C-alpha beads as a LAMMPS data file, in Angstrom:
LAMMPS data file: protein, C-alpha beads

104 atoms
103 bonds

1 atom types
1 bond types

-500.0 500.0 xlo xhi
-500.0 500.0 ylo yhi
-500.0 500.0 zlo zhi

Masses

1 110.0

Atoms # bond

1 1 1 9.285 -6.731 -1.077
2 1 1 9.456 -9.985 0.792
3 1 1 11.750 -9.246 3.902
4 1 1 8.783 -5.452 4.871
5 1 1 5.639 -8.618 4.347
6 1 1 4.929 -9.020 7.764
7 1 1 6.608 -5.043 8.790
8 1 1 2.866 -4.493 6.104
9 1 1 1.219 -6.950 7.725
10 1 1 0.983 -6.484 10.924
11 1 1 0.222 -1.968 9.451
12 1 1 -2.033 -3.835 6.681
13 1 1 -4.048 -5.284 10.684
14 1 1 -3.985 -2.113 12.644
15 1 1 -5.623 -0.408 9.891
16 1 1 -8.202 -2.795 9.583
17 1 1 -7.981 -3.989 12.989
18 1 1 -8.975 -0.143 14.183
19 1 1 -11.475 0.625 11.323
20 1 1 -9.981 3.200 9.269
21 1 1 -10.278 1.544 6.353
22 1 1 -11.055 -1.682 4.583
23 1 1 -9.027 -0.903 2.003
24 1 1 -4.735 -0.724 2.701
25 1 1 -3.102 -0.040 -0.046
26 1 1 1.459 0.198 0.793
27 1 1 3.300 2.466 -1.170
28 1 1 6.315 1.607 -2.143
29 1 1 8.093 4.285 -4.167
30 1 1 11.990 5.961 -4.742
31 1 1 10.972 9.546 -4.768
32 1 1 9.888 12.413 -1.930
33 1 1 5.444 11.822 -1.530
34 1 1 2.880 12.937 0.659
35 1 1 0.511 9.354 0.988
36 1 1 0.095 7.779 4.186
37 1 1 1.915 6.948 7.047
38 1 1 5.993 6.707 6.501
39 1 1 6.686 2.420 7.936
40 1 1 10.195 1.675 6.332
41 1 1 12.179 5.074 5.132
42 1 1 14.121 4.387 1.991
43 1 1 18.085 5.282 2.712
44 1 1 21.788 5.644 1.469
45 1 1 23.675 2.285 3.186
46 1 1 20.024 0.592 3.873
47 1 1 16.770 -0.109 1.973
48 1 1 16.455 1.195 -1.489
49 1 1 12.715 1.823 -1.405
50 1 1 10.566 3.332 1.074
51 1 1 7.293 2.498 1.748
52 1 1 3.607 4.128 2.755
53 1 1 0.893 2.922 4.336
54 1 1 -2.580 4.434 3.330
55 1 1 -5.696 3.617 2.209
56 1 1 -7.747 3.734 -1.146
57 1 1 -9.970 6.258 -0.016
58 1 1 -6.995 8.629 1.209
59 1 1 -5.884 8.167 -2.076
60 1 1 -9.145 8.445 -4.181
61 1 1 -8.847 12.183 -1.909
62 1 1 -6.002 13.398 -2.940
63 1 1 -7.169 11.933 -6.921
64 1 1 -4.266 8.872 -7.062
65 1 1 -7.666 6.920 -7.267
66 1 1 -9.974 8.609 -9.824
67 1 1 -13.738 8.690 -7.706
68 1 1 -15.135 7.101 -11.439
69 1 1 -13.093 3.945 -10.689
70 1 1 -13.181 3.563 -7.168
71 1 1 -16.212 1.226 -7.769
72 1 1 -14.025 -0.951 -10.136
73 1 1 -10.855 -1.515 -7.282
74 1 1 -13.230 -2.228 -4.859
75 1 1 -14.511 -5.015 -6.868
76 1 1 -10.449 -6.149 -7.792
77 1 1 -9.419 -5.438 -3.926
78 1 1 -8.516 -8.959 -2.739
79 1 1 -8.529 -10.023 1.104
80 1 1 -6.340 -7.363 2.757
81 1 1 -6.315 -10.377 5.604
82 1 1 -4.640 -12.657 2.241
83 1 1 -3.235 -10.288 0.765
84 1 1 -1.171 -6.588 0.980
85 1 1 -2.477 -4.605 -2.213
86 1 1 1.129 -2.631 -3.302
87 1 1 1.402 0.293 -5.672
88 1 1 4.532 0.488 -6.243
89 1 1 6.064 3.647 -7.989
90 1 1 9.107 3.376 -10.177
91 1 1 10.411 5.402 -13.809
92 1 1 8.555 3.053 -14.793
93 1 1 5.106 3.671 -14.361
94 1 1 2.391 2.692 -11.242
95 1 1 1.287 -0.550 -10.748
96 1 1 -0.854 -2.233 -8.003
97 1 1 0.205 -5.151 -6.690
98 1 1 -1.657 -7.822 -5.067
99 1 1 1.251 -10.008 -2.697
100 1 1 -0.323 -12.840 -0.607
101 1 1 0.976 -12.735 2.751
102 1 1 3.597 -15.295 3.973
103 1 1 0.908 -18.303 6.259
104 1 1 -2.224 -17.259 4.361

Bonds

1 1 1 2
2 1 2 3
3 1 3 4
4 1 4 5
5 1 5 6
6 1 6 7
7 1 7 8
8 1 8 9
9 1 9 10
10 1 10 11
11 1 11 12
12 1 12 13
13 1 13 14
14 1 14 15
15 1 15 16
16 1 16 17
17 1 17 18
18 1 18 19
19 1 19 20
20 1 20 21
21 1 21 22
22 1 22 23
23 1 23 24
24 1 24 25
25 1 25 26
26 1 26 27
27 1 27 28
28 1 28 29
29 1 29 30
30 1 30 31
31 1 31 32
32 1 32 33
33 1 33 34
34 1 34 35
35 1 35 36
36 1 36 37
37 1 37 38
38 1 38 39
39 1 39 40
40 1 40 41
41 1 41 42
42 1 42 43
43 1 43 44
44 1 44 45
45 1 45 46
46 1 46 47
47 1 47 48
48 1 48 49
49 1 49 50
50 1 50 51
51 1 51 52
52 1 52 53
53 1 53 54
54 1 54 55
55 1 55 56
56 1 56 57
57 1 57 58
58 1 58 59
59 1 59 60
60 1 60 61
61 1 61 62
62 1 62 63
63 1 63 64
64 1 64 65
65 1 65 66
66 1 66 67
67 1 67 68
68 1 68 69
69 1 69 70
70 1 70 71
71 1 71 72
72 1 72 73
73 1 73 74
74 1 74 75
75 1 75 76
76 1 76 77
77 1 77 78
78 1 78 79
79 1 79 80
80 1 80 81
81 1 81 82
82 1 82 83
83 1 83 84
84 1 84 85
85 1 85 86
86 1 86 87
87 1 87 88
88 1 88 89
89 1 89 90
90 1 90 91
91 1 91 92
92 1 92 93
93 1 93 94
94 1 94 95
95 1 95 96
96 1 96 97
97 1 97 98
98 1 98 99
99 1 99 100
100 1 100 101
101 1 101 102
102 1 102 103
103 1 103 104
């Protein structure tokens, strides 16, 4: 994911700067998924993973994050200017990961 950290950082800044959300989340997946806005598409001869820019609000609306857990999630969410929040979906399950942004 590191080579795409700048791409995700720019998208996070746009989400924050345009007041779309205070909680940008990047969905990292290898599936067909209708969540967020694709910023990197998986290809046979390219990236093995797709990255979609989303928000906590969208994940809650689509019931990916349960409404009862939104406040708890906000408490553990790290500063998006310093960390990228990744929601990684794989055959092994789904995990939230906070990746430090370069230069922070």
